[in-house]
C-alpha positions as CSV (number, residue, x, y, z in Angstrom):
1,X,0.0,0.0,0.0
2,X,1.3,3.4,-0.9
3,X,2.3,5.5,2.1
4,X,0.2,8.6,2.5
5,X,2.0,11.9,1.9
6,X,2.0,14.5,4.7
7,X,-0.7,16.6,3.0
8,X,-3.0,13.6,2.4
9,X,-2.5,12.5,6.0
10,X,-3.6,15.9,7.2
11,X,-6.5,15.8,4.8
12,X,-7.5,12.4,6.3
13,X,-7.4,13.7,9.8
14,X,-9.5,16.7,8.9
15,X,-12.1,14.5,7.1
16,X,-12.2,12.2,10.1
17,X,-12.8,15.1,12.5
18,X,-15.7,16.3,10.3
19,X,-17.1,12.8,10.1
20,X,-16.9,12.5,13.9
21,X,-18.7,15.9,14.3
22,X,-21.4,14.7,11.9
23,X,-22.0,11.4,13.7
24,X,-22.1,13.1,17.1
25,X,-24.5,15.8,16.0
26,X,-26.8,13.3,14.2
27,X,-26.8,11.1,17.3
28,X,-27.6,14.1,19.5
29,X,-30.7,14.8,17.4
30,X,-32.0,11.2,17.2
31,X,-34.3,9.5,19.8
32,X,-32.4,7.2,22.2
33,X,-35.1,5.9,24.6
34,X,-38.8,5.6,24.7
35,X,-41.2,4.6,27.4
36,X,-44.9,4.5,28.3
37,X,-45.5,6.3,31.6
38,X,-48.8,6.3,33.5
39,X,-50.1,9.9,33.7
40,X,-52.8,10.8,36.2
41,X,-56.1,11.2,34.3
42,X,-54.6,10.3,31.0
43,X,-53.4,6.7,31.2
44,X,-50.2,5.5,29.6
45,X,-48.5,8.2,27.7
46,X,-45.6,7.5,25.2
47,X,-42.5,9.7,25.9
48,X,-39.1,9.8,24.2
49,X,-35.7,11.3,25.0
50,X,-33.2,12.3,22.4
51,X,-29.4,12.3,22.7
52,X,-29.4,16.1,23.2
53,X,-31.9,15.8,26.0
54,X,-30.0,13.0,27.7
55,X,-26.5,14.4,27.1
56,X,-26.4,18.1,26.0
57,X,-22.6,17.9,25.8
58,X,-22.8,15.8,22.6
59,X,-23.5,18.9,20.5
60,X,-20.7,20.8,22.2
61,X,-18.2,18.0,21.4
62,X,-19.4,18.0,17.8
63,X,-18.6,21.7,17.6
64,X,-15.2,21.1,19.2
65,X,-14.4,18.5,16.5
66,X,-15.3,21.1,13.8
67,X,-13.2,23.7,15.4
68,X,-10.4,21.1,15.7
69,X,-10.1,21.1,11.9
70,X,-9.2,24.8,11.7
71,X,-6.9,24.5,14.7
72,X,-5.1,21.5,13.3
73,X,-4.3,23.4,10.1
74,X,-3.2,26.5,12.0
75,X,-1.1,24.9,14.8
76,X,2.1,22.9,14.7
77,X,4.5,21.2,17.1
78,X,3.6,21.0,20.8
79,X,0.4,23.2,20.3
80,X,-0.9,20.7,17.7
81,X,-0.1,17.8,20.1
82,X,-2.0,19.6,22.8
83,X,-5.0,19.9,20.5
84,X,-4.8,16.1,19.9
85,X,-4.7,15.5,23.7
86,X,-7.8,17.8,24.2
87,X,-9.7,16.0,21.4
88,X,-8.8,12.6,22.8
89,X,-9.9,13.6,26.3
90,X,-13.2,14.9,25.0
91,X,-13.7,11.7,22.9
92,X,-12.9,9.4,25.9
93,X,-15.3,11.3,28.1
94,X,-18.2,11.1,25.6
95,X,-17.4,7.4,25.1
96,X,-17.8,6.7,28.8
97,X,-21.1,8.7,28.9
98,X,-22.5,6.8,26.0
99,X,-21.6,3.4,27.4
100,X,-23.1,4.4,30.8
101,X,-26.4,5.4,29.2
102,X,-26.6,2.2,27.2
103,X,-25.8,-0.1,30.2
104,X,-28.1,1.9,32.6
105,X,-31.1,3.3,30.6
106,X,-33.1,6.0,32.3
107,X,-36.4,5.2,34.0
108,X,-39.8,6.2,32.5
109,X,-40.0,9.1,35.0
110,X,-36.6,10.4,33.9
111,X,-37.5,10.2,30.3
112,X,-40.8,12.0,30.9
113,X,-38.9,14.7,32.8
114,X,-36.5,15.1,29.9
115,X,-38.9,14.7,27.0
116,X,-40.7,17.7,25.5
117,X,-43.8,15.6,25.4
118,X,-43.4,14.3,28.9
119,X,-42.7,17.7,30.7
120,X,-45.7,18.7,32.7
121,X,-47.2,15.2,33.0
122,X,-48.3,14.2,36.4
123,X,-46.9,10.6,36.6
124,X,-48.7,8.1,38.8
125,X,-46.2,7.1,41.4
126,X,-48.2,4.0,42.4
127,X,-47.5,2.2,39.1
128,X,-44.3,0.2,38.9
129,X,-44.0,1.3,35.2
130,X,-43.3,4.8,36.4
131,X,-39.9,3.8,37.8
132,X,-39.0,0.8,35.7
133,X,-36.5,1.2,32.9
134,X,-38.0,1.7,29.4
135,X,-39.2,-1.4,27.6
136,X,-37.1,-0.7,24.6
137,X,-34.8,1.7,22.8
138,X,-36.3,3.5,19.9
139,X,-33.7,3.9,17.1
140,X,-31.2,1.6,18.6
141,X,-28.6,2.9,16.2
142,X,-28.6,6.4,17.8
143,X,-26.3,5.6,20.8
144,X,-24.1,3.5,18.5
145,X,-23.9,6.4,16.1
146,X,-22.5,8.4,19.0
147,X,-20.0,5.6,19.6
148,X,-18.9,5.8,16.0
149,X,-18.4,9.5,16.4
150,X,-16.3,8.8,19.5
151,X,-14.2,6.3,17.6
152,X,-13.6,8.7,14.7
153,X,-12.7,11.5,17.1
154,X,-10.2,9.3,18.9
155,X,-8.6,8.2,15.6
156,X,-8.1,11.8,14.5
157,X,-6.7,12.8,17.9
158,X,-4.3,9.9,17.7
159,X,-3.1,11.1,14.3
160,X,-2.4,14.5,15.7
161,X,-0.6,13.1,18.7
162,X,1.5,10.4,17.1
163,X,2.1,11.6,13.6
164,X,2.4,15.4,14.3
165,X,6.1,15.4,13.2
166,X,5.1,14.0,9.7
167,X,2.2,16.5,9.2
168,X,2.7,19.6,7.1
169,X,3.3,23.0,8.7
170,X,1.5,25.4,6.4
171,X,3.2,28.6,7.8
172,X,6.7,27.2,7.1
173,X,6.3,27.3,3.4
174,X,5.7,31.0,3.3
175,X,8.5,31.8,5.7
176,X,10.9,29.8,3.6
177,X,9.9,31.8,0.5
178,X,10.3,35.1,2.3
179,X,13.9,34.1,3.4
180,X,15.2,33.6,-0.1
181,X,17.1,36.6,-1.4
182,X,15.6,38.1,-4.5
183,X,17.7,38.2,-7.6
184,X,19.1,41.8,-8.0
185,X,21.7,43.6,-10.1
186,X,25.1,44.1,-8.5
187,X,24.5,47.7,-7.6
188,X,21.2,46.8,-5.8
189,X,23.0,43.9,-4.1
190,X,25.6,46.2,-2.7
191,X,23.0,48.5,-1.2
192,X,21.2,45.5,0.2
193,X,24.5,44.3,1.9
194,X,25.0,47.8,3.3
195,X,21.5,47.9,4.7
196,X,22.1,44.4,6.3
197,X,25.4,45.6,7.9
198,X,27.6,43.5,5.6
199,X,30.7,44.7,3.6
200,X,29.8,44.6,-0.1
201,X,33.5,44.4,-1.0
202,X,34.0,41.0,0.7
203,X,33.9,38.0,-1.5
């Protein structure tokens, strides 16, 4: 397999960050859990909670991944590695949150309190369904979509941390161009030497 050039490696990291942001944002907007809660005077009422209602930080981490693209292009050296560490920490934290939500789903009362439909319902506390976990997960792919976003974010962060030395430094190209002396005639070169504090007669 052909080894990626530094420019293509940077492009791959940026695309991975954007894909992670898209997966996290989409998971935030999708429904994660549903339940039927017994409301006083209304009987069982279906309620649902989205990723944003359960974990509002999902949208913030998605924005962080998008901002990471611009930062990865603008930074270099230790600053770029620090960015990679920040993205890795954010991805690891979101991963723990998602796993915790999947392993310990919220109760029907919690979903009703979070859901836009369930807010304001007077839930019957006598019914065991009020405190039981929801019977199922609507759109089971939603939490796993967040997991995919976490995996992509960690992959991009690893690229910034481990391969930073091989990534291009976009500011260096222009600095190198500016350091090259422009071709001038001998008279102009003499004046340039004098301005720089050099003796134009030497050499």
